[in-house]
C-alpha positions, -999 to +999 in steps of 0.1 A: +569-371-267+572-356-302+538-340-298+549-322-266+582-310-280+564-296-310+541-277-286+571-264-266+588-251-298+556-234-310+550-219-276+585-204-276+582-191-311+547-176-305+565-148-287+592-139-312+616-155-338+644-175-322+675-195-332+678-232-326+702-224-297+676-202-280+651-230-284+673-257-269+666-249-232+629-243-238+621-279-248+628-313-234+641-333-263+676-345-270+695-326-297+687-355-321+650-353-314+650-315-316+667-315-349+643-341-364+612-322-351+624-289-364+630-304-398+595-319-397+580-286-388+599-269-417+586-296-441+550-290-429+556-252-435+548-245-398+583-231-392+597-205-415+635-198-417+642-161-410+680-155-413+696-176-386+663-179-367+629-195-371+595-179-370+560-194-370+538-195-401+508-180-385+485-194-412+485-226-392+472-211-359+443-190-348+452-155-336+433-162-304+455-193-296+487-174-302+476-145-281+467-169-252+501-185-254+519-151-255+499-138-226+505-168-204+542-172-212+566-161-184+603-163-179+618-196-169+627-189-133+647-216-114+635-202-081+598-200-092+593-166-076+562-145-080+579-116-097+586-138-128+549-144-133+534-130-165+506-104-162+482-132-173+494-155-145+492-126-120+456-121-131+449-158-127+464-157-092+441-128-082+411-145-096+420-178-078+425-159-045+390-145-049+374-178-058+392-196-030+377-175-003+344-193-009+357-228-013+345-256+011+365-260+043+390-288+044+377-318+063+395-346+081+373-373+066+391-370+033+425-361+047+422-327+029+447-298+030+454-274+002+485-257-011+487-219-013+471-201-043+505-190-054+516-227-053+487-236-076+497-209-101+533-221-099+521-255-109+502-241-138+533-222-150+555-252-147+531-275-165+528-249-193+566-246-197+567-284-200+542-284-228+514-301-209+487-274-209+481-260-244+456-282-263+459-310-237+432-332-221+440-331-184+426-353-156+429-342-120+424-369-094+413-350-062+412-312-064+409-294-030+437-272-044+414-259-072+441-265-098+415-273-123+401-237-122+435-222-124+444-243-155+410-236-171+414-198-166+445-199-190+421-207-218+446-233-232+436-268-222+413-287-246+395-303-216+398-307-179+381-334-159+381-336-121+375-368-103+369-360-066+352-379-038+340-347-020+306-337-035+309-303-020+341-296-040+325-310-072+295-287-068+317-257-061+340-264-091+311-271-115+293-239-105+324-218-110+331-235-143+295-226-155+298-190-143+331-185-161+322-207-192+353-229-187+360-263-204+359-280-170+337-306-153+339-324-120+323-356-109+322-378-079+348-406-079+360-431-052+396-443-058+386-477-046+370-483-080+386-484-115+380-455-138+349-457-161+359-473-194+350-440-212+379-423-194+406-450-198+435-441-222+417-409-230+439-381-215+473-365-222+482-357-186+470-363-150+477-346-117+472-359-082+483-354-046+480-389-032+482-403+003+518-411+012+516-448+022+531-470-005+499-490-012+478-457-012+502-440-035+503-470-059+465-470-060+462-433-068+488-434-094+474-465-110+440-449-114+456-419-131+479-440-152+449-459-165+436-427-180+467-419-201+467-426-238+502-436-249+540-431-245+548-394-242+519-387-218+528-372-185+517-370-149+524-348-119+521-356-082+532-342-048+553-361-023+569-350+009+600-362+028+580-356+060+559-388+058+579-406+031+614-419+040+642-425+014+633-462+015+597-453+006+609-429-022+630-458-035+600-481-036+578-454-052+604-448-079+606-486-086+568-485-090+571-457-115+595-477-136+572-508-135+544-486-148+566-475-177+576-440-165+608-420-162+611-391-137+618-359-158+616-333-130+617-332-092+612-299-076+620-300-039+597-283-014+579-267-044+545-263-026+536-250+008+505-260+028+498-227+046+486-220+081+451-209+069+424-215+095+404-233+068+432-256+056+444-289+072+457-270+103+420-269+115+426-305+127+464-305+132+460-311+169+450-347+160+483-353+142+508-375+160+536-349+155+515-324+175+509-350+202+546-357+204+557-320+210+525-303+222+536-271+206+515-249+183+532-242+150+543-206+146+553-209+110+543-227+078+560-261+080+543-286+057+560-286+022+557-310-007+580-318-036+566-319-071+572-348-094+568-348-132+569-382-148+566-392-185+556-425-201+584-440-222+562-471-231+525-478-230+514-468-195+505-498-173+488-493-140+499-516-111+464-519-098+435-523-122+409-541-100+385-528-073+405-522-041+387-520-007+405-492+013+419-505+046+437-484+071+471-494+056+462-473+025+460-441+046+484-446+075+517-463+082+545-458+108+557-427+090+523-409+090+530-384+117+513-355+100+481-375+092+453-371+118+446-404+136 
């Protein structure tokens, strides 16, 4: 956690000198942790006292890094509205909208459906504010949202790796990464199998949008958890209340505790799955909810909450062995928005 809090302090001070009281809401540590880390940064000559404020000793940073941080930084907005995006994030949103027009269509075979491009950029902004983007090694487990490209366009992650079963998406992501010279690669991965040994305990953060059965979610999270290095690493995942009851949320949160994680943030209905003709709505007539009501949706209706979790002990996946995917991994009695 210390590493991330250090990054949050540096990110805040990259814009202008600030007092300790201005820094408090811009980082995640307790006052005791914050005080200790500020003293450490002073001892290392990274922070310079400037009256009642601190500034960065720019000798420790490249001008390019600081410019990227300043350009990306946006105001902390509790409502996560578009007008609070920085010019850099607005530019990334425009680039992502252009890129997304050529992405492969969602297919039922992989239970695909992607969030809005604005939702993707909101995720990037939130992850940056939490200190999980700059100089981080990020793993994305499944990426029909194209979050990897949006993160890479910030110029801040050290590396981004996508593991995705859909070879069409991997080819698309890799070709865009080559065109734009981004530190990003995608490769084919089937969640039934454990991660390659070269990727285990090798990343700072992972992101996934798992299926919402309990065994399926435990499997997806376990594969991601196996990639994390140590305490202080983080993970993000989407979860709805549409196909996950309170009882299921309770079981999921118990699983997170077993794996060594605490929930640090939970943003309700943070992401929207829009009514694009090339999104999951292409096959929504096969969903049980549609069969129940026989009514075409006239509005965007599928929303997902966004979890951020952080390891407080060595991350420990619940499932480490190969796991043959049966129907129970994809569907249960609550799966009314999953095509049967």
